[in-house]
C-alpha positions as CSV (number, residue, x, y, z in Angstrom):
1,M,53.0,-13.5,-12.7
2,S,54.0,-10.0,-14.1
3,A,50.9,-8.2,-12.7
4,L,51.6,-9.4,-9.2
5,G,55.2,-7.6,-9.5
6,W,56.9,-11.1,-9.2
7,P,60.3,-11.6,-11.6
8,G,59.4,-13.8,-14.6
9,R,61.5,-16.7,-14.7
10,R,63.8,-17.2,-17.7
11,R,62.5,-20.0,-20.3
12,G,65.0,-21.0,-22.4
13,T,64.5,-24.1,-23.5
14,H,60.7,-24.6,-22.7
15,G,59.9,-21.8,-25.2
16,G,58.7,-19.3,-23.0
17,R,59.5,-15.8,-23.4
18,A,62.4,-14.5,-21.5
19,R,62.2,-11.2,-19.7
20,S,65.3,-9.0,-19.2
21,A,67.1,-8.6,-15.8
22,E,66.2,-4.8,-16.4
23,S,62.7,-5.3,-16.6
24,S,62.1,-7.4,-13.7
25,S,64.2,-5.5,-11.5
26,R,62.1,-2.5,-12.1
27,G,59.1,-4.2,-11.5
28,L,60.2,-4.8,-7.9
29,G,62.0,-1.3,-7.6
30,W,65.5,-2.5,-7.8
31,P,68.2,-0.8,-9.4
32,A,68.8,-1.8,-12.9
33,D,72.6,-1.5,-12.6
34,G,75.4,-4.0,-10.8
35,T,74.3,-2.9,-7.3
36,E,72.4,-5.8,-6.8
37,A,75.3,-8.3,-7.8
38,A,77.5,-6.0,-5.7
39,V,75.3,-6.7,-2.5
40,R,74.9,-10.4,-3.5
41,S,78.5,-11.1,-3.9
42,A,79.6,-8.8,-0.8
43,P,81.6,-11.4,1.4
44,E,80.1,-12.2,5.2
45,P,81.8,-10.4,8.0
46,A,84.2,-12.4,9.8
47,V,83.4,-13.4,13.6
48,T,86.4,-13.0,15.5
49,T,86.9,-14.8,18.9
50,P,88.6,-13.0,21.7
51,V,91.6,-14.2,22.9
52,E,92.1,-15.1,26.6
53,E,95.1,-13.2,27.9
54,P,97.5,-15.5,30.6
55,F,96.6,-14.6,34.3
56,D,99.2,-12.2,35.8
57,E,99.2,-12.4,39.5
58,A,101.1,-8.9,39.6
59,S,98.1,-7.4,38.0
60,V,95.7,-8.2,41.1
61,P,95.6,-5.3,43.3
62,D,96.4,-5.6,46.9
63,P,93.6,-6.2,49.7
64,P,92.8,-3.2,51.9
65,A,94.5,-2.9,55.2
66,A,92.8,-4.3,58.5
67,E,91.1,-2.0,60.5
68,P,93.3,-1.3,63.8
69,P,91.5,-2.8,66.8
70,A,89.0,-0.3,68.8
71,A,91.9,-0.4,71.6
72,E,94.8,1.1,69.1
73,L,91.7,3.6,68.0
74,A,91.5,4.8,71.4
75,T,94.9,5.4,72.0
76,A,95.6,6.8,68.7
77,A,93.6,9.9,69.1
78,P,95.6,12.8,69.0
79,A,96.5,15.1,71.9
80,G,93.9,17.2,73.6
81,E,90.9,15.2,72.2
82,E,89.1,12.4,73.9
83,P,89.3,9.0,72.2
84,P,86.3,7.6,70.3
85,A,84.0,5.4,72.2
86,L,84.6,1.3,72.5
87,L,82.3,-1.0,71.2
88,G,79.4,-1.1,73.4
89,E,79.7,2.1,75.3
90,V,76.9,4.6,75.1
91,L,77.3,8.1,73.8
92,P,75.8,11.0,75.9
93,T,72.7,12.0,74.2
94,A,72.7,15.6,73.0
95,A,69.8,17.8,74.6
96,V,66.9,18.4,72.3
97,P,66.4,21.8,71.4
98,P,63.3,23.3,72.5
99,E,62.2,24.2,68.7
100,V,62.4,20.2,68.1
101,A,60.5,19.0,71.0
102,P,57.3,16.3,70.5
103,A,54.1,18.6,70.3
104,P,51.7,18.1,72.9
105,Y,48.7,15.5,72.9
106,D,46.3,16.7,70.8
107,P,43.4,13.9,70.5
108,S,41.6,15.6,67.6
109,V,44.7,14.7,65.0
110,L,44.8,11.2,65.4
111,E,43.4,8.5,64.0
112,P,40.2,6.3,65.2
113,A,42.4,3.4,66.6
114,D,44.9,5.9,68.2
115,R,42.1,7.7,69.5
116,L,40.6,4.5,71.2
117,R,44.2,3.7,72.6
118,A,44.2,7.2,74.0
119,I,40.7,6.4,75.9
120,L,42.3,3.3,77.1
121,R,45.5,5.4,78.6
122,D,43.5,8.0,79.8
123,D,41.7,7.8,83.5
124,A,38.3,6.2,83.8
125,G,36.2,9.8,83.7
126,A,34.4,10.4,80.8
127,T,36.2,11.7,77.5
128,A,34.6,13.3,74.2
129,E,35.7,10.3,72.3
130,E,33.7,7.8,74.4
131,D,30.8,9.0,72.3
132,L,31.9,6.2,69.9
133,P,30.3,2.9,70.2
134,I,33.5,1.2,70.6
135,G,34.8,3.7,72.8
136,K,31.9,3.3,75.3
137,Q,32.4,-0.3,75.4
138,A,36.1,0.3,76.0
139,A,35.6,2.9,78.9
140,A,32.9,0.5,80.6
141,A,35.3,-2.4,80.2
142,V,38.3,-0.2,81.9
143,R,35.7,0.7,84.9
144,A,34.8,-2.7,85.4
145,T,38.1,-4.0,85.6
146,S,40.2,-1.1,87.4
147,P,39.3,-0.8,90.9
148,R,40.1,2.8,90.4
149,G,37.5,2.9,87.8
150,R,34.9,1.8,90.2
151,E,33.4,5.1,91.0
152,P,31.0,5.0,93.6
153,F,27.0,5.1,92.2
154,P,24.9,8.0,94.1
155,R,23.4,6.9,97.1
156,P,19.6,7.2,97.7
157,P,18.1,10.2,100.2
158,S,16.1,7.4,101.8
159,R,16.2,3.5,101.5
160,R,14.6,1.9,98.5
161,V,12.8,-1.0,98.9
162,I,12.2,-2.8,95.5
163,T,10.3,-5.7,94.5
164,V,11.4,-7.8,91.3
165,A,8.0,-9.2,89.9
166,N,6.7,-10.7,86.9
167,Q,4.3,-13.9,87.0
168,K,6.0,-14.9,83.4
169,G,8.6,-17.4,84.0
170,G,12.1,-17.2,82.3
171,V,12.3,-13.5,81.9
172,G,15.3,-12.7,83.9
173,K,13.7,-11.7,87.5
174,T,16.2,-13.9,89.5
175,T,19.2,-12.9,87.0
176,T,18.2,-9.1,87.2
177,T,17.9,-9.5,91.1
178,V,21.4,-11.0,91.6
179,N,23.5,-8.8,89.0
180,L,22.0,-5.3,90.0
181,A,22.0,-6.3,93.7
182,A,26.1,-7.1,92.9
183,A,26.4,-3.8,90.6
184,L,25.2,-1.8,93.6
185,A,27.1,-3.3,96.5
186,L,30.3,-3.1,94.0
187,H,30.0,0.6,93.8
188,G,29.2,1.5,97.1
189,A,25.9,0.7,98.5
190,K,24.6,-1.5,101.3
191,V,22.0,-4.0,99.9
192,L,19.6,-6.8,100.9
193,V,18.4,-9.3,99.2
194,I,15.5,-11.2,100.0
195,D,14.9,-14.4,98.1
196,L,11.1,-15.2,98.0
197,D,11.4,-17.9,95.3
198,P,11.0,-21.3,96.6
199,Q,13.6,-22.6,93.9
200,G,16.4,-21.0,95.6
201,N,17.9,-19.6,92.4
202,C,18.7,-16.0,93.8
203,S,20.8,-17.8,96.7
204,T,22.3,-19.9,94.3
205,G,23.5,-16.9,92.2
206,L,25.0,-15.4,95.1
207,G,27.1,-18.1,96.4
208,V,24.7,-18.3,99.9
209,P,23.9,-22.2,101.0
210,H,20.1,-23.0,101.2
211,T,19.7,-26.6,101.8
212,V,17.0,-28.0,103.7
213,G,17.4,-27.0,107.5
214,T,19.1,-24.0,106.5
215,P,17.5,-20.8,108.3
216,D,15.7,-19.0,105.6
217,V,12.8,-16.7,104.7
218,Y,10.4,-19.3,105.5
219,D,11.1,-18.9,109.1
220,V,10.5,-15.3,109.0
221,L,7.3,-15.7,107.4
222,I,5.7,-18.7,109.5
223,E,7.6,-18.6,112.7
224,Q,8.6,-14.6,112.8
225,V,12.0,-15.2,113.3
226,P,13.9,-11.9,112.7
227,I,15.6,-11.3,109.6
228,A,19.0,-10.7,111.7
229,D,18.9,-14.6,112.4
230,V,18.7,-16.0,109.1
231,V,20.7,-13.1,106.8
232,Q,23.9,-14.3,105.4
233,P,26.7,-12.5,103.8
234,A,27.2,-12.8,100.1
235,D,30.2,-14.9,98.6
236,G,33.0,-12.5,97.6
237,I,31.1,-9.4,97.6
238,D,31.4,-6.7,100.6
239,D,28.2,-4.9,101.5
240,L,25.5,-7.5,100.2
241,W,23.6,-9.7,102.4
242,V,21.2,-12.5,101.5
243,V,18.2,-14.1,103.4
244,P,18.4,-17.4,101.2
245,A,15.2,-19.6,100.5
246,T,14.8,-23.6,100.8
247,I,12.5,-25.6,99.5
248,D,10.2,-25.4,102.7
249,L,9.1,-21.9,101.1
250,A,7.0,-24.2,99.0
251,G,4.4,-24.7,101.8
252,A,4.3,-21.2,102.7
253,E,1.6,-20.4,100.2
254,I,-0.8,-22.7,102.1
255,E,0.2,-22.1,105.4
256,L,-0.3,-18.2,105.3
257,V,-4.2,-18.7,104.1
258,S,-5.2,-19.1,107.8
259,V,-2.7,-16.7,109.4
260,V,-4.0,-13.2,110.7
261,A,-2.8,-10.2,108.8
262,R,-0.7,-12.9,106.2
263,E,-0.2,-10.2,103.4
264,S,2.1,-8.1,105.6
265,R,4.2,-10.8,107.4
266,L,7.4,-9.8,105.4
267,K,6.6,-6.0,105.9
268,R,6.9,-6.0,109.6
269,A,10.1,-8.3,109.4
270,V,11.5,-5.9,107.0
271,E,10.6,-2.8,109.0
272,A,12.2,-4.4,112.1
273,Y,15.7,-5.5,110.6
274,C,16.0,-2.1,109.1
275,A,15.3,-0.2,112.4
276,G,17.9,-2.2,113.9
277,P,21.2,-4.3,112.4
278,G,20.1,-3.3,108.8
279,A,19.6,0.7,109.4
280,D,22.5,1.8,107.0
281,V,21.2,-0.3,104.4
282,D,20.5,1.4,101.1
283,Y,18.7,-0.6,98.8
284,V,16.3,-3.7,99.5
285,L,15.7,-6.3,96.6
286,V,13.0,-8.9,96.6
287,D,13.0,-11.8,94.4
288,C,9.3,-13.1,93.8
289,P,8.4,-16.3,92.1
290,P,7.1,-16.3,88.9
291,S,3.3,-16.4,90.3
292,L,0.6,-13.9,91.5
293,G,0.1,-15.7,94.9
294,L,0.5,-14.7,98.6
295,L,4.5,-14.6,98.3
296,T,4.3,-12.1,95.6
297,V,1.4,-9.9,97.3
298,N,3.8,-10.0,100.6
299,A,6.6,-8.5,98.8
300,M,4.2,-5.9,97.1
301,V,3.2,-4.9,100.5
302,A,6.5,-4.4,102.0
303,T,8.2,-2.8,98.9
304,T,7.3,0.8,97.5
305,E,8.7,0.1,94.1
306,V,8.1,-2.7,91.6
307,L,10.9,-3.4,88.9
308,I,9.1,-5.4,85.7
309,P,11.7,-7.4,83.7
310,I,10.3,-8.0,80.5
311,Q,11.7,-10.2,78.1
312,C,11.8,-9.1,74.5
313,E,9.3,-11.6,73.0
314,Y,5.4,-11.4,72.7
315,Y,4.5,-14.1,75.2
316,A,6.3,-11.7,78.1
317,L,3.8,-9.1,77.0
318,E,0.6,-11.1,77.5
319,G,0.7,-11.6,81.2
320,L,1.6,-8.1,82.0
321,G,-1.5,-6.6,82.0
322,Q,-2.7,-8.8,84.7
323,L,0.3,-7.7,86.8
324,L,-0.7,-4.4,86.4
325,K,-4.0,-5.2,87.8
326,N,-2.7,-7.1,90.5
327,I,-0.4,-3.7,91.6
328,D,-3.5,-1.6,91.4
329,L,-5.3,-4.0,93.8
330,V,-2.5,-3.8,96.2
331,Q,-2.4,-0.3,95.8
332,Q,-6.0,0.2,96.4
333,H,-6.2,-2.0,99.6
334,L,-2.9,-2.7,100.7
335,N,-0.1,-0.4,99.9
336,P,-0.9,3.0,98.7
337,Q,2.6,3.7,98.1
338,V,3.6,1.0,95.7
339,H,4.1,1.6,92.2
340,V,5.9,0.5,88.8
341,S,8.4,2.4,89.1
342,T,11.2,0.7,86.7
343,I,11.2,-1.8,83.6
344,L,14.0,-3.4,82.1
345,L,14.3,-5.0,78.8
346,T,16.0,-8.2,79.2
347,M,17.3,-10.9,77.0
348,Y,17.7,-8.5,73.7
349,D,18.4,-9.8,70.5
350,A,19.8,-7.1,68.0
351,R,19.8,-9.6,65.3
352,T,15.8,-9.9,65.0
353,K,13.6,-7.3,64.5
354,L,11.0,-9.2,66.6
355,A,13.3,-7.6,69.6
356,D,13.2,-4.0,68.1
357,Q,9.3,-4.2,67.8
358,V,8.8,-5.4,71.4
359,A,11.2,-2.7,72.7
360,E,9.4,0.0,70.6
361,E,5.9,-1.2,72.0
362,V,6.9,-1.3,75.6
363,R,8.7,2.1,75.6
364,T,5.4,3.5,73.9
365,H,3.1,2.5,76.4
366,F,5.4,2.9,79.7
367,G,7.5,5.9,78.1
368,D,10.3,7.1,80.8
369,T,9.6,4.1,83.2
370,V,11.7,1.8,80.7
371,L,15.4,2.1,80.9
372,S,17.4,2.9,78.4
373,T,19.9,0.0,78.9
374,R,18.9,-3.2,77.3
375,I,20.4,-6.6,78.8
376,P,21.3,-8.5,75.8
377,R,21.4,-12.5,75.4
378,S,24.8,-13.4,76.7
379,V,26.2,-16.9,77.4
380,R,28.3,-15.4,80.3
381,V,24.9,-14.6,82.3
382,S,23.8,-18.1,82.0
383,E,27.6,-19.6,82.9
384,A,27.8,-17.5,86.0
385,P,25.2,-19.3,88.5
386,G,27.0,-22.5,87.8
387,Y,30.3,-21.1,89.8
388,G,27.9,-19.5,92.5
389,Q,28.6,-15.8,91.1
390,S,26.8,-12.9,89.5
391,V,28.0,-12.5,85.9
392,V,29.3,-8.9,87.1
393,T,31.8,-10.8,89.2
394,Y,32.5,-14.2,87.0
395,D,33.1,-12.0,83.7
396,P,33.2,-7.9,84.5
397,V,33.8,-7.3,80.9
398,S,31.3,-9.3,79.3
399,R,28.4,-7.5,77.5
400,G,25.8,-9.0,80.1
401,A,28.2,-7.7,83.1
402,L,28.6,-4.2,81.2
403,A,24.8,-3.8,80.7
404,Y,23.7,-4.6,83.9
405,V,26.1,-2.4,85.4
406,E,25.0,0.5,83.4
407,A,21.4,-0.6,84.6
408,A,22.4,-0.3,87.9
409,R,24.0,3.0,87.5
410,E,20.9,4.1,85.6
411,L,18.8,2.9,88.7
412,A,20.9,4.6,91.2
413,V,20.8,8.1,89.1
414,R,17.1,8.1,88.9
415,G,16.6,7.3,92.8
416,S,19.0,9.9,93.7
417,A,17.1,12.7,91.7
């Protein structure tokens, strides 16, 4: 054990070799003198317990004196000085020195959220902050909900007669006609809508009765009744009139076959109306059925422009070539002035690449004819006809309503150039 540095035990009676205390202590580094014994024999320090002193009431300080009531403070003011204000009184506010007055409004130093609030506070006019996508949406919502923000669209130099046609069903012809007409009428234009679809959905969307027996466009085409006798005002929208359609129009295709000058019946009726009661009409929109029959041909002969709604899917592109051929035939033989003036992309779904591919293909083939505004898929657009309204009046701040208003604005600006 000496090799490990432990002190050897004294082996007295067992025959072991005893080591001296000196050699043991030196192995561990302890002093060889009697210091170790002194340390071990030193008494432990005594623990003292504090003694509690008896409680003396005289040693407790007196509590602070209560403050005098406010009334005493008011009366205790020195002579020549105004008493302090009582509780609840408003002290006069000192004038702010000119050098510490708040700085003028500077939108360039604001955070994005503050800039958006500043846009909403400003007038409906365009600002530099509207370049942001959220700023554009906010500014458009302000214009849609604020009567002051509804700045009139530019009016066309002459009357525009537009046919909304596409033989493909479900691409948004009726929805486009209803909402463009409502947006144009709400922004200062006078609009006449002719429902040429036997389903009568356009009449439903504008809140016009079209039950069996109601004077409608069938009477205009077959009985040659003046439009002024069948036209009705749209529900809730000023300067918007509708020529309704009933189920009777379904037989007009057959009855027109044997009629002389069957392709120009609607044209003569529109010209007579615009020369008389409708002389101040700015736009005439004709909603066509999903076919290329005599009703659609009548609409193309009566108008000078064709607006084609195209759903952002490939099925909608398949029949577009046939529609363009029919327009060329009408242009060559019946109405040289008719042409495709506008193409509107509808039911655009930004979540899919297919929508972008279709939109890119349409823009490649038709160029500037395609409006830059795309109509997105929106539940509000589908809900509005159930209430007999357009989406522009049903939910003015919805995405579909804002898109149709912008499309109408773009249509008006192009026609005013």
